[in-house]
N, C-alpha and C positions, 0 to 999 in steps of 0.2 A: 141506801143506794150507793151513794159513795163510796163508804166503809168497805161495802162487798166487793164493790170494784177495787177498793186499793189494797185488800185482802189477797184476789184472786191475782192480782200484777205482782206482789209479794210472791205470792206462790210460784207464778208461774217464772219467775228469773231466780229464783231461790230455795222455790220447792225441793230438790234433789239434795239440797245438802242439810234434808232432815230425814229423820229414820225413817224405816217404811211404816215402822207401826205410828210415828207421827206424822206424816203422809197420808194415811186411811183415816183417821181420824179428823186431820182437819179437812181431807176432802168430804169428809161424809156431814163436817158441820158448814164450810163455805158451799160446797157444789152441791152435794145433795140435800142442803137444808136441813140435817135432822135435827131433830132438841137432842140435847144434852143426855135425858133420862132413856129415848132412842139409844145413843152412841153407848150409853152406859151400858145397858142394857146387852145391843151386839156385841161388847167388847168384857163385858163381865167386872166391869171396874166401877167406882161409885160419881154419882154424878157429880162431886166435888173432885173427882181426880181427873172427870173431863174436863171439867172446867178451868184447872190450874194446867192440863197438858196442853190446850188451845190456847191460854194465857204465856207459856214457854214457848208454845211455838211461834205466836204474831210475834214476843219479845224478839226470838231469835232471828226471823225475818225482817224485823223493822233493823235489829242490830246488823244485818251482813247489809243492809241496802243506807245505813250510816256510812260505813265501814268502806262500801264498793261503789255508790252510787249509782247503779247500773240504768236505775229507772230514769234517774235526771238526766245521765246521760241520752238515754232514747227517748225521752224529750227532747232534749236541744236538739239531738242528728233530726229528728221528727222534724221539728221547724223550719230549722236550717233547709230540709227538702223541700217544704213547703213554697219556703220564699223562693227558691231556686224556682217550682214549678211556676208560682206568679211569675218569674222576670221573662222566664218563656211564652209564656200565656200575654204579659202585656205587649202589646202592638204597638205603643208608643217610643219602645225602648229601639234605638238604634242600634246594628251591631255590633260593636265595640261596646256600647254601655252591656247590653248583654253578655257580652264574654266577659264582661270584669265583674259582673255580678256572680254568675254562675263559678270565676277562679274563687273570688273570695269563699262563696258558698263551700266550695271543694274543698279549700286551703282550711277553716273553720269545720269543715267532719274529721278532715285528717287530723288535726290536732285533739277532735276529742278524742281518736282514736288511738291520738299515741301512747 
């Protein structure tokens, strides 16, 4: 299951960088859960051709993430926002402590985005 989630994330972030044909085949394999044989019949290519195409797509998407780190950055920002939400919900924090935590999180997010 984790592999499917990873493939979905990679595709969500970088799928537009694939060709239209690559996107169609990749979506059929990952999202529509079609077998290699079904995809091969749909696009009139060999099962091995489908396998190779999917492997190239996956390698391309993983390569984009290695270079651009968009998923990693998004995860870090999501974590920082969660910490900010936790600080706001913490009744034990004084106003000044809360402001400090929020400002630190904001600065950290701004740094991620620059």
